[in-house]
N, C-alpha and C positions, 0 to 999 in steps of 0.2 A: 536507537531508533533510525538513525541515518542509513544503516545498512539495509533496513527493510525497503526503503525507497530505491536503493541501488539494485536489490534483488528484483523488484518489480520492473525496473527499467531494463534490466538484462533480459528478463523473460519476455517482455513486450517487444523489445528491440530485435530479438531473434526470430520473432514471428512475422516481421514485416518483409514482404517479398517485392522484388522489382517487377514492373510490368513486362510481359513477354511481347515479342513482335518488334516492330519498328522497321525503318527503311521502307521496303515495299510491302511489308505485311501489316495488317491492322494491329494496333496496340491493344492488348488484352490485360486489364488490371488483375493482379493476383491478390491485392490487399483490398478487401471489400469495405464498404461503408459500415456494414454490420460488425465486422471485426474491429474497425477503427473506433466505433462507439463503445464496444466492449472494452477495448484497451484504454480509452479515455476514462471510462467509469472505474476501471481497476486502478488507474493512476490517481484519480481523485479520492477513491476509497482509502488507498494506502496513505496518501498525503494528509488527508483530513484526520484520519485516525492517529497518525503520527503526531500531528499538531495537537490534538486533544490529549494524547498520552503525555506529550512533552509539557503541556500546561499543567496537567494533573501532577506530574512528577515535580515540577517546579514549585507549585503551591504546597504540596505535601512535604517536600524536602525543606522548604523554608520554615513551615510551621513545626516540622519534626525536629529540626536542629535547635530551634528556640526552646521547644518543650524538653528536649533531651538535656539541654544545658541546665534546666531547672530541676528535672527529675530524671536521672539516668535509667530508671526502670522502663521508660517509654521507648527505649531504643529498638527493641525487638518488634514492638507494635508498629513503629514507624517503618521499619524495613519491610514488614508484611504489607503495609498499605502501599509502599513504593512498588512492590512486586505486582500487586493488583493493578496499579496504574500502568505499569509496563505491559501487562496482559492486554490492555486496550489496543496498543500498537500491534501486538502479535495477532490479535483477532482481526484487525484490519488487514494485515499481511495475508492471512489465510483467505479472507473473503476476496481480496484483490487477486490472488493466484487463481482462485476458482473462477472469478469473472474473466480473467485474461485467457484461461484455458478454454472456456466455453464460447469465446468470440471468434472461433476459427471457421465456422460454417458459412454458408451462403444464404442470402435472404431468399425466402420462397417467392417465386414470381406470382403475380396476381392473375 
């Protein structure tokens, strides 16, 4: 789950551009507020989905280990439920990547 956050950070970090201009020319920002909020949303999406997946994996893992100790036939079912819990984090990564890629435009002027 930790690698998902790293992937989102690398994708967002590569899209941040320095302002152009300076000295005697006016400074023109290349990183718009629209893109910044898109990247904030993608980071929150990835982080909160990773948090939820981690909590689900912890709860299922604890209950699964205790149940498997009493009944070894439950091992395969426990692994399947853990895979479904991991899928929550993967879905969050996919949504975060979509959000960070769509945040590169400029705001329409009123």
